[in-house]
LUMDRENFI-534144 format. One line per 8 residues: number of its first residue (from 1); their letters; for each residue x, y, z of N, C-alpha, C, CB. Coordinates in pm, whole numbers. Glycine has a CB too. Layout:
<pts>
NUM	A	X/Y/Z/X/Y/Z/X/Y/Z/X/Y/Z | ... $
</pts>
This chain:
<pts>
1	XXXXXXXX	-391/-2558/-605/-476/-2623/-508/-389/-2698/-403/-574/-2719/-580 | -286/-2769/-443/-209/-2847/-360/-140/-2749/-259/-110/-2931/-443 | -100/-2628/-308/-28/-2535/-219/-129/-2484/-113/36/-2414/-302 | -252/-2460/-152/-355/-2409/-62/-375/-2524/48/-496/-2373/-147 | -389/-2639/5/-415/-2748/101/-299/-2760/205/-433/-2884/23 | -174/-2751/154/-66/-2752/244/-61/-2643/338/50/-2755/176 | -89/-2518/297/-90/-2396/379/-198/-2415/488/-119/-2267/289 | -317/-2459/447/-429/-2481/547/-387/-2592/655/-565/-2528/469 $
9	XXXXXXXX	-327/-2693/603/-281/-2802/694/-178/-2755/790/-225/-2919/617 | -68/-2684/734/27/-2629/828/-27/-2531/925/133/-2568/756 | -117/-2442/876/-181/-2356/977/-255/-2422/1085/-271/-2269/916 | -337/-2521/1053/-412/-2598/1151/-320/-2663/1246/-499/-2699/1087 | -209/-2728/1190/-105/-2794/1275/-43/-2690/1366/7/-2864/1187 | -4/-2576/1319/58/-2473/1403/-33/-2432/1511/97/-2354/1324 | -161/-2416/1477/-265/-2372/1583/-275/-2483/1690/-416/-2346/1516 | -268/-2604/1648/-285/-2715/1755/-168/-2720/1843/-304/-2857/1692 $
17	XXXXXXXX	-39/-2700/1781/81/-2702/1864/86/-2582/1961/206/-2702/1774 | 38/-2468/1912/42/-2345/1995/-55/-2355/2115/6/-2221/1909 | -160/-2437/2100/-253/-2449/2211/-182/-2513/2333/-378/-2532/2168 | -95/-2614/2319/-19/-2661/2435/-107/-2691/2548/82/-2563/2476 | -45/-2673/2666/-104/-2692/2796/-125/-2560/2858/-20/-2781/2884 | -160/-2560/2988/-182/-2426/3062/-51/-2355/3073/-243/-2446/3211 | -62/-2219/3058/64/-2138/3069/110/-2133/3219/39/-1987/3013 | 225/-2067/3236/277/-2055/3377/186/-1987/3474/405/-1980/3378 $
25	XXXXXXXX	107/-1899/3432/19/-1825/3522/-130/-1876/3524/21/-1678/3481 | -148/-1989/3457/-281/-2050/3452/-314/-2103/3588/-289/-2162/3345 | -449/-2091/3621/-511/-2146/3742/-547/-2287/3713/-635/-2065/3788 | -477/-2383/3784/-515/-2529/3765/-593/-2567/3893/-381/-2628/3742 | -713/-2629/3870/-784/-2665/3983/-718/-2769/4068/-910/-2708/3944 | -738/-2764/4199/-680/-2865/4286/-754/-2996/4286/-673/-2814/4423 | -684/-3102/4288/-756/-3233/4290/-832/-3249/4417/-659/-3352/4274 | -953/-3310/4408/-1027/-3337/4533/-993/-3466/4591/-1173/-3332/4512 $
33	XXXXXXXX	-986/-3474/4728/-949/-3607/4787/-1055/-3711/4766/-921/-3594/4936 | -1013/-3824/4754/-1103/-3942/4732/-1195/-3947/4857/-1017/-4085/4712 | -1317/-3994/4835/-1410/-4006/4939/-1374/-4124/5027/-1547/-4018/4884 | -1445/-4132/5140/-1417/-4245/5231/-1455/-4372/5167/-1491/-4230/5363 | -1386/-4472/5209/-1418/-4614/5166/-1453/-4705/5276/-1303/-4674/5094 | -1457/-4655/5397/-1495/-4741/5506/-1561/-4653/5621/-1368/-4822/5559 | -1642/-4717/5699/-1714/-4653/5816/-1725/-4738/5934/-1851/-4611/5777 | -1688/-4684/6049/-1702/-4762/6173/-1856/-4758/6218/-1604/-4701/6290 $
41	XXXXXXXX	-1909/-4875/6254/-2043/-4887/6299/-2043/-4963/6428/-2130/-4954/6194 | -1982/-4912/6534/-1973/-4978/6662/-1864/-5077/6663/-2100/-5043/6697 | -1898/-5206/6679/-1799/-5311/6688/-1762/-5367/6548/-1852/-5423/6779 | -1813/-5305/6442/-1785/-5353/6304/-1735/-5232/6218/-1918/-5418/6238 | -1672/-5275/6107/-1630/-5171/6013/-1693/-5219/5877/-1464/-5155/6006 | -1757/-5122/5810/-1812/-5139/5670/-1716/-5091/5571/-1944/-5065/5650 | -1672/-5169/5477/-1585/-5124/5367/-1667/-5122/5242/-1459/-5217/5349 | -1660/-5022/5157/-1745/-5014/5043/-1667/-4957/4923/-1869/-4930/5075 $
49	XXXXXXXX	-1710/-4987/4809/-1648/-4932/4685/-1758/-4940/4568/-1509/-5019/4644 | -1738/-4854/4473/-1829/-4867/4354/-1730/-4834/4239/-1966/-4763/4358 | -1747/-4916/4133/-1664/-4895/4011/-1750/-4943/3890/-1520/-4977/4021 | -1705/-4909/3764/-1766/-4955/3648/-1733/-5103/3627/-1723/-4870/3532 | -1826/-5178/3586/-1796/-5325/3571/-1696/-5356/3465/-1921/-5402/3539 | -1683/-5266/3366/-1579/-5286/3259/-1436/-5286/3310/-1591/-5179/3153 | -1421/-5235/3440/-1284/-5228/3496/-1243/-5364/3554/-1275/-5117/3606 | -1340/-5458/3560/-1315/-5588/3613/-1237/-5669/3510/-1447/-5658/3651 $
57	XXXXXXXX	-1141/-5743/3552/-1077/-5837/3447/-1189/-5937/3406/-941/-5920/3509 | -1194/-5976/3264/-1291/-6060/3207/-1305/-6202/3293/-1249/-6084/3054 | -1197/-6253/3336/-1213/-6377/3411/-1280/-6362/3542/-1083/-6439/3434 | -1268/-6242/3609/-1337/-6219/3744/-1486/-6203/3712/-1278/-6084/3824 | -1522/-6130/3604/-1655/-6100/3573/-1732/-6233/3538/-1659/-5998/3459 | -1656/-6315/3460/-1718/-6438/3425/-1743/-6530/3550/-1632/-6509/3322 | -1640/-6537/3638/-1650/-6614/3761/-1765/-6578/3847/-1529/-6600/3839 | -1802/-6450/3853/-1901/-6403/3941/-2037/-6361/3862/-1841/-6284/4019 $
65	XXXXXXXX	-2040/-6400/3739/-2159/-6374/3663/-2203/-6217/3662/-2272/-6462/3722 | -2092/-6136/3630/-2107/-5991/3631/-2093/-5949/3479/-1996/-5917/3729 | -2191/-5879/3435/-2185/-5818/3303/-2082/-5707/3295/-2319/-5763/3266 | -1981/-5716/3217/-1884/-5608/3199/-1932/-5505/3103/-1753/-5662/3153 | -1941/-5379/3145/-1994/-5276/3062/-1946/-5147/3110/-2141/-5278/3057 | -1925/-5045/3019/-1896/-4912/3074/-2019/-4837/3124/-1828/-4828/2969 | -2135/-4898/3109/-2264/-4833/3156/-2321/-4911/3268/-2370/-4822/3043 | -2247/-4988/3342/-2292/-5058/3463/-2194/-5038/3583/-2308/-5210/3432 $
73	XXXXXXXX	-2246/-4996/3693/-2169/-4986/3814/-2190/-5098/3902/-2197/-4865/3886 | -2080/-5139/3978/-2093/-5242/4073/-2051/-5191/4211/-2012/-5361/4031 | -2139/-5215/4314/-2113/-5181/4451/-2065/-5306/4516/-2236/-5122/4523 | -1954/-5287/4600/-1893/-5391/4673/-1892/-5358/4820/-1756/-5417/4622 | -1941/-5437/4898/-1952/-5412/5054/-1896/-5529/5127/-2105/-5389/5104 | -1822/-5499/5232/-1768/-5605/5319/-1778/-5553/5460/-1618/-5644/5283 | -1812/-5642/5557/-1824/-5610/5694/-1728/-5684/5772/-1955/-5634/5742 | -1638/-5617/5861/-1536/-5678/5936/-1558/-5646/6088/-1397/-5630/5885 $
81	XXXXXXXX	-1520/-5740/6175/-1519/-5709/6312/-1404/-5610/6331/-1505/-5836/6401 | -1429/-5501/6412/-1334/-5395/6429/-1224/-5438/6502/-1390/-5282/6490 | -1232/-5529/6599/-1118/-5567/6677/-1026/-5673/6607/-1167/-5619/6809 | -1086/-5768/6545/-1002/-5871/6490/-981/-5860/6334/-1062/-6006/6525 | -1073/-5785/6265/-1057/-5769/6122/-1117/-5894/6057/-905/-5748/6082 | -1187/-5975/6128/-1245/-6095/6067/-1379/-6059/5999/-1265/-6208/6176 | -1396/-6115/5878/-1517/-6084/5800/-1638/-6151/5864/-1501/-6131/5651 | -1755/-6089/5861/-1874/-6142/5916/-1980/-6134/5816/-1913/-6073/6042 $
89	XXXXXXXX	-2080/-6219/5832/-2200/-6225/5755/-2300/-6117/5803/-2260/-6364/5764 | -2372/-6058/5712/-2462/-5950/5750/-2580/-5946/5655/-2388/-5815/5751 | -2687/-5881/5699/-2788/-5848/5609/-2755/-5716/5545/-2919/-5846/5676 | -2750/-5709/5420/-2704/-5590/5353/-2813/-5548/5248/-2563/-5615/5284 | -2866/-5435/5261/-2963/-5377/5158/-2909/-5234/5121/-3119/-5367/5218 | -2959/-5200/4999/-2910/-5073/4947/-3023/-4998/4887/-2798/-5092/4844 | -3027/-4871/4912/-3121/-4783/4840/-3026/-4683/4767/-3232/-4708/4941 | -3051/-4673/4632/-2971/-4589/4556/-3050/-4496/4468/-2880/-4667/4479 $
97	XXXXXXXX	-3007/-4367/4462/-3072/-4272/4380/-2961/-4181/4312/-3176/-4189/4466 | -2997/-4125/4195/-2907/-4031/4137/-2945/-3896/4185/-2909/-4039/3986 | -2879/-3790/4135/-2891/-3652/4194/-3032/-3597/4145/-2764/-3551/4144 | -3101/-3661/4056/-3230/-3604/4013/-3341/-3677/4099/-3253/-3625/3851 | -3299/-3769/4181/-3403/-3846/4266/-3446/-3969/4209/-3527/-3766/4290 | -3390/-4007/4091/-3439/-4133/4027/-3378/-4254/4101/-3401/-4137/3873 | -3471/-4344/4143/-3425/-4456/4218/-3357/-4565/4124/-3543/-4516/4297 | -3244/-4628/4180/-3180/-4727/4099/-3184/-4850/4178/-3036/-4690/4058 $
105	XXXXXXXX	-3222/-4961/4111/-3234/-5093/4162/-3098/-5158/4184/-3316/-5174/4071 | -3057/-5182/4307/-2936/-5255/4340/-2966/-5370/4428/-2835/-5167/4406 | -2961/-5493/4380/-2995/-5614/4458/-2859/-5669/4497/-3086/-5722/4375 | -2830/-5678/4625/-2702/-5728/4676/-2712/-5878/4682/-2666/-5667/4817 | -2589/-5943/4654/-2581/-6087/4668/-2447/-6117/4739/-2591/-6159/4527 | -2453/-6220/4821/-2335/-6258/4907/-2236/-6342/4824/-2383/-6342/5036 | -2107/-6309/4836/-2003/-6388/4788/-1913/-6432/4890/-1933/-6321/4692 | -1892/-6563/4894/-1798/-6610/5009/-1687/-6695/4939/-1880/-6703/5129 $
113	XXXXXXXX	-1563/-6655/4970/-1444/-6723/4918/-1362/-6757/5029/-1367/-6642/4820 | -1336/-6880/5065/-1256/-6916/5178/-1299/-6832/5300/-1106/-6895/5147 | -1209/-6742/5348/-1240/-6665/5467/-1308/-6532/5434/-1114/-6641/5545 | -1304/-6492/5312/-1360/-6358/5271/-1514/-6364/5247/-1289/-6307/5139 | -1579/-6266/5298/-1727/-6249/5279/-1755/-6106/5231/-1807/-6279/5413 | -1815/-6097/5114/-1853/-5961/5070/-1986/-5974/4998/-1743/-5896/4976 | -2039/-5854/4961/-2174/-5841/4901/-2153/-5746/4780/-2287/-5782/5008 | -2215/-5794/4665/-2207/-5711/4544/-2343/-5690/4482/-2114/-5773/4443 $
121	XXXXXXXX	-2355/-5582/4419/-2477/-5548/4346/-2444/-5466/4225/-2575/-5473/4435 | -2520/-5464/4120/-2497/-5392/3998/-2613/-5299/3962/-2472/-5489/3888 | -2587/-5184/3888/-2694/-5101/3839/-2651/-5027/3721/-2742/-5007/3942 | -2735/-4991/3621/-2695/-4915/3506/-2655/-4774/3544/-2805/-4913/3405 | -2562/-4716/3479/-2534/-4568/3497/-2509/-4511/3363/-2409/-4540/3591 | -2529/-4375/3369/-2506/-4283/3241/-2370/-4210/3268/-2635/-4165/3216 | -2321/-4158/3169/-2199/-4077/3170/-2216/-3958/3269/-2167/-4025/3025 | -2121/-3934/3355/-2122/-3827/3455/-2233/-3838/3559/-2136/-3697/3386 $
129	XXXXXXXX	-2301/-3954/3568/-2412/-3973/3667/-2347/-3991/3800/-2505/-4097/3632 | -2404/-3924/3902/-2364/-3942/4041/-2471/-4023/4118/-2341/-3804/4110 | -2431/-4128/4181/-2523/-4214/4255/-2494/-4195/4401/-2509/-4363/4215 | -2599/-4186/4484/-2590/-4185/4632/-2635/-4315/4680/-2673/-4072/4696 | -2549/-4388/4755/-2572/-4522/4803/-2602/-4515/4946/-2454/-4613/4778 | -2720/-4556/4991/-2750/-4562/5138/-2750/-4716/5159/-2899/-4486/5184 | -2642/-4766/5227/-2620/-4904/5256/-2670/-4937/5399/-2470/-4938/5238 | -2765/-5023/5415/-2807/-5067/5551/-2744/-5198/5578/-2961/-5077/5566 $
137	XXXXXXXX	-2679/-5207/5697/-2603/-5321/5738/-2644/-5369/5870/-2462/-5293/5739 | -2684/-5498/5883/-2715/-5563/6017/-2621/-5679/6026/-2870/-5611/6033 | -2505/-5674/6103/-2416/-5783/6113/-2483/-5889/6185/-2291/-5746/6176 | -2442/-6012/6155/-2498/-6136/6217/-2479/-6123/6369/-2426/-6270/6161 | -2583/-6147/6448/-2577/-6134/6587/-2620/-6001/6651/-2446/-6161/6624 | -2631/-5905/6553/-2677/-5771/6593/-2825/-5750/6567/-2598/-5665/6521 | -2892/-5673/6651/-3032/-5659/6626/-3068/-5524/6561/-3107/-5676/6755 | -2958/-5438/6546/-2987/-5303/6492/-2914/-5290/6362/-2946/-5189/6592 $
145	XXXXXXXX	-2980/-5221/6270/-2916/-5191/6136/-2838/-5059/6150/-3028/-5180/6017 | -2727/-5038/6077/-2660/-4924/6065/-2661/-4880/5926/-2532/-4937/6115 | -2658/-4748/5903/-2660/-4704/5761/-2534/-4627/5737/-2786/-4615/5726 | -2473/-4653/5621/-2365/-4581/5560/-2403/-4522/5436/-2250/-4663/5539 | -2372/-4398/5417/-2401/-4323/5288/-2270/-4277/5226/-2495/-4197/5313 | -2269/-4295/5095/-2161/-4235/5021/-2211/-4214/4876/-2030/-4324/5027 | -2133/-4127/4804/-2167/-4100/4664/-2053/-4107/4571/-2228/-3971/4652 | -2079/-4152/4456/-1975/-4166/4348/-2028/-4117/4215/-1929/-4315/4334 $
153	XXXXX	-1943/-4052/4141/-1969/-4010/4008/-1904/-4104/3911/-1922/-3869/3986 | -1975/-4139/3803/-1921/-4238/3702/-1898/-4167/3569/-2023/-4361/3680 | -1793/-4195/3510/-1763/-4140/3378/-1755/-4262/3279/-1625/-4055/3381 | -1843/-4265/3181/-1862/-4381/3093/-1803/-4354/2957/-2010/-4416/3079 | -1766/-4235/2919/-1709/-4220/2784/-1561/-4234/2780/-1744/-4088/2726 $
</pts>
């Protein structure tokens, strides 16, 4: 019985080692470029990003009352003057849907630290879920809203 167990174990180990990586002639898919993270809207530039909240350092999450979780995404938006790079206050609203058309609630809130101004919002996400963010921005002093659209896929496992 011991001999049979050893043979089976060695066979499985050999099979795992033999699997290795792709061979010399294997087709390896090319990495896709990262999506845009900013958009010009006339005299302003909108910077945006989305990430899982578990990627935030615990002290940052605590400071901004953000729930760290592998199943929550956080959207971060900042608006700068195109010429000076100075941050500006704006009205920021977001409509978010996944690829099945399910609406996701993302309520944005303003964060101001010294000279920096940005807006964050959170929403639940599932593994491999892709969210489409339609961000509407009306910079202070402007009468027209501009919309920026981007999408991100989240991996929670």
